[in-house]
MDTraj code that builds the backbone (N, CA, C; nanometers):
import mdtraj as md
import numpy as np

residues = "MET ILE SER LEU LYS GLY ALA GLU ILE THR SER LEU TYR ILE MET LEU LYS LYS ARG GLU GLU GLU LEU ASP GLU ASN GLN SER SER VAL LEU ARG GLY ILE GLU ALA PHE LEU TYR GLU ASN LEU SER VAL GLN GLU ILE GLU ASN ILE GLU THR LEU TYR ALA GLY LYS ASP PRO VAL VAL MET PHE THR GLU ILE".split()
xyz = np.array([
    [-1.1245, -17.1104, -11.4994],
    [-1.2429, -17.1199, -11.5810],
    [-1.3586, -17.0569, -11.5059],
    [-1.4504, -17.0010, -11.5815],
    [-1.5686, -16.9385, -11.5253],
    [-1.6928, -17.0057, -11.5836],
    [-1.7930, -17.0189, -11.5026],
    [-1.9174, -17.0808, -11.5467],
    [-2.0260, -16.9738, -11.5513],
    [-2.0904, -16.9606, -11.6656],
    [-2.1960, -16.8617, -11.6829],
    [-2.3270, -16.9295, -11.7201],
    [-2.4347, -16.8783, -11.6665],
    [-2.5678, -16.9264, -11.7031],
    [-2.6107, -16.8592, -11.8327],
    [-2.7125, -16.9143, -11.8963],
    [-2.7592, -16.8631, -12.0244],
    [-2.7953, -16.7165, -12.0237],
    [-2.8689, -16.6741, -11.9223],
    [-2.9082, -16.5336, -11.9146],
    [-2.7847, -16.4447, -11.8981],
    [-2.6841, -16.4930, -11.8270],
    [-2.5615, -16.4165, -11.8080],
    [-2.4842, -16.4042, -11.9398],
    [-2.4773, -16.5135, -12.0137],
    [-2.4109, -16.5134, -12.1441],
    [-2.4808, -16.4150, -12.2366],
    [-2.6129, -16.4239, -12.2399],
    [-2.6915, -16.3391, -12.3286],
    [-2.6764, -16.1922, -12.2917],
    [-2.6845, -16.1603, -12.1640],
    [-2.6735, -16.0201, -12.1222],
    [-2.5338, -15.9650, -12.1522],
    [-2.4319, -16.0451, -12.1319],
    [-2.2954, -16.0032, -12.1623],
    [-2.2779, -15.9797, -12.3116],
    [-2.3320, -16.0687, -12.3932],
    [-2.3253, -16.0535, -12.5385],
    [-2.3929, -15.9235, -12.5819],
    [-2.5123, -15.8971, -12.5321],
    [-2.5858, -15.7769, -12.5699],
    [-2.5066, -15.6519, -12.5325],
    [-2.4528, -15.6481, -12.4128],
    [-2.3765, -15.5327, -12.3673],
    [-2.2509, -15.5117, -12.4521],
    [-2.1771, -15.6190, -12.4778],
    [-2.0552, -15.6069, -12.5578],
    [-2.0861, -15.5682, -12.7019],
    [-2.1903, -15.6270, -12.7581],
    [-2.2264, -15.6000, -12.8973],
    [-2.2643, -15.4534, -12.9167],
    [-2.3353, -15.3964, -12.8203],
    [-2.3748, -15.2557, -12.8289],
    [-2.2541, -15.1616, -12.8257],
    [-2.1460, -15.2065, -12.7634],
    [-2.0267, -15.1232, -12.7468],
    [-1.9084, -15.1739, -12.8297],
    [-1.9392, -15.2509, -12.9315],
    [-1.8364, -15.3204, -13.0096],
    [-1.7243, -15.2282, -13.0573],
    [-1.7569, -15.1083, -13.0990],
    [-1.6562, -15.0139, -13.1505],
    [-1.5618, -14.9644, -13.0411],
    [-1.6025, -14.9741, -12.9162],
    [-1.5231, -14.9235, -12.8040],
    [-1.4376, -15.0309, -12.7370],
    [-1.4536, -15.1552, -12.7759],
    [-1.3888, -15.2661, -12.7064],
    [-1.2395, -15.2720, -12.7331],
    [-1.1650, -15.3118, -12.6286],
    [-1.0229, -15.3370, -12.6493],
    [-1.0058, -15.4798, -12.7018],
    [-0.8843, -15.5213, -12.7216],
    [-0.8563, -15.6527, -12.7819],
    [-0.9129, -15.7678, -12.6991],
    [-0.8979, -15.7612, -12.5685],
    [-0.9479, -15.8682, -12.4818],
    [-1.0995, -15.8749, -12.4817],
    [-1.1637, -15.7608, -12.4755],
    [-1.3095, -15.7571, -12.4771],
    [-1.3635, -15.8061, -12.6111],
    [-1.2957, -15.7694, -12.7197],
    [-1.3360, -15.8169, -12.8527],
    [-1.3221, -15.9683, -12.8621],
    [-1.2201, -16.0217, -12.7990],
    [-1.1996, -16.1655, -12.7978],
    [-1.3136, -16.2364, -12.7250],
    [-1.3573, -16.1791, -12.6139],
    [-1.4705, -16.2354, -12.5403],
    [-1.5953, -16.2313, -12.6270],
    [-1.6192, -16.1188, -12.6936],
    [-1.7361, -16.1066, -12.7810],
    [-1.7324, -16.2111, -12.8913],
    [-1.6187, -16.2296, -12.9549],
    [-1.6068, -16.3305, -13.0614],
    [-1.6345, -16.4709, -13.0079],
    [-1.5868, -16.5002, -12.8886],
    [-1.6113, -16.6311, -12.8288],
    [-1.7580, -16.6543, -12.8005],
    [-1.8238, -16.5521, -12.7473],
    [-1.9673, -16.5637, -12.7201],
    [-2.0442, -16.5780, -12.8503],
    [-2.0072, -16.4997, -12.9521],
    [-2.0738, -16.5100, -13.0819],
    [-2.0608, -16.6505, -13.1393],
    [-1.9427, -16.7086, -13.1291],
    [-1.9220, -16.8445, -13.1799],
    [-2.0136, -16.9425, -13.1066],
    [-2.0213, -16.9271, -12.9759],
    [-2.1086, -17.0130, -12.8955],
    [-2.2543, -16.9961, -12.9373],
    [-2.2981, -16.8715, -12.9536],
    [-2.4369, -16.8453, -12.9922],
    [-2.4686, -16.9020, -13.1294],
    [-2.3776, -16.8840, -13.2253],
    [-2.4029, -16.9352, -13.3606],
    [-2.4061, -17.0880, -13.3641],
    [-2.3423, -17.1522, -13.2678],
    [-2.3486, -17.2983, -13.2595],
    [-2.4804, -17.3453, -13.1972],
    [-2.5433, -17.2591, -13.1186],
    [-2.6582, -17.3011, -13.0401],
    [-2.7914, -17.2348, -13.0765],
    [-2.7871, -17.1276, -13.1538],
    [-2.9092, -17.0566, -13.1917],
    [-2.9174, -17.0424, -13.3426],
    [-3.0368, -17.0189, -13.3911],
    [-3.0526, -16.9893, -13.5330],
    [-3.0136, -16.8429, -13.5566],
    [-2.9911, -16.8077, -13.6805],
    [-2.9588, -16.6694, -13.7158],
    [-3.0731, -16.5773, -13.6729],
    [-3.1954, -16.6209, -13.6945],
    [-3.3116, -16.5405, -13.6564],
    [-3.3145, -16.5169, -13.5051],
    [-3.2842, -16.6187, -13.4289],
    [-3.2816, -16.6030, -13.2827],
    [-3.1736, -16.5044, -13.2407],
    [-3.0584, -16.5104, -13.3052],
    [-2.9501, -16.4178, -13.2718],
    [-2.9886, -16.2752, -13.3096],
    [-3.0520, -16.2586, -13.4255],
    [-3.0942, -16.1255, -13.4687],
    [-3.1969, -16.0657, -13.3734],
    [-3.2734, -16.1495, -13.3067],
    [-3.3779, -16.1038, -13.2132],
    [-3.3411, -16.1280, -13.0676],
    [-3.2139, -16.1408, -13.0398],
    [-3.1706, -16.1828, -12.9067],
    [-3.2109, -16.0851, -12.7967],
    [-3.2124, -15.9559, -12.8267],
    [-3.2528, -15.8590, -12.7239],
    [-3.3996, -15.8775, -12.6859],
    [-3.4844, -15.8994, -12.7842],
    [-3.6264, -15.9228, -12.7587],
    [-3.6455, -16.0529, -12.6819],
    [-3.5745, -16.1555, -12.7237],
    [-3.5843, -16.2844, -12.6552],
    [-3.5358, -16.2724, -12.5110],
    [-3.4263, -16.1997, -12.4913],
    [-3.3712, -16.1823, -12.3574],
    [-3.4670, -16.1020, -12.2691],
    [-3.5246, -15.9964, -12.3232],
    [-3.6159, -15.9123, -12.2455],
    [-3.7354, -15.9927, -12.1952],
    [-3.7777, -16.0892, -12.2775],
    [-3.8887, -16.1745, -12.2370],
    [-3.8430, -16.2984, -12.1637],
    [-3.7107, -16.3111, -12.1431],
    [-3.6500, -16.4273, -12.0780],
    [-3.6936, -16.5567, -12.1453],
    [-3.6983, -16.5512, -12.2789],
    [-3.7352, -16.6682, -12.3586],
    [-3.6381, -16.7823, -12.3275],
    [-3.6888, -16.9016, -12.3016],
    [-3.6020, -17.0143, -12.2678],
    [-3.4989, -17.0462, -12.3758],
    [-3.5253, -17.0068, -12.4996],
    [-3.4324, -17.0399, -12.6071],
    [-3.2960, -16.9745, -12.5856],
    [-3.2916, -16.8617, -12.5153],
    [-3.1631, -16.7982, -12.4899],
    [-3.1124, -16.8250, -12.3486],
    [-3.1778, -16.9134, -12.2791],
    [-3.1368, -16.9463, -12.1441],
    [-3.0632, -17.0808, -12.1433],
    [-2.9441, -17.0805, -12.1965],
    [-2.8626, -17.2005, -12.2006],
    [-2.8318, -17.2463, -12.0592],
    [-2.7821, -17.3650, -12.0465],
    [-2.7469, -17.4139, -11.9141],
    [-2.6203, -17.3436, -11.8641],
    [-2.5065, -17.3812, -11.9158],
    [-2.3789, -17.3190, -11.8766],
    [-2.2791, -17.3399, -11.9879],
    [-2.1755, -17.2562, -11.9874],
    [-2.0621, -17.2811, -12.0773],
    [-1.9378, -17.2881, -11.9919],
])
top = md.Topology()
chain = top.add_chain()
for i, resn in enumerate(residues, 1):
    res = top.add_residue(resn, chain, resSeq=i)
    for name in ("N", "CA", "C"):
        top.add_atom(name, md.element.get_by_symbol(name[0]), res)
traj = md.Trajectory(xyz[None], top)
């Protein structure tokens, strides 16, 4: 098991999402898992603006750990 901080989760999600068309099966699986986690913990609006929130290091995207 791996433990990631909120900023790490968010940065990984942003990177994978930008390259979604290039991902292999394992990478796509990671993206789907992160998306599920985000949709459980953020509003749709927060997810749609996640890059802006991350750039400002908004606490809303700084989860503790997963």
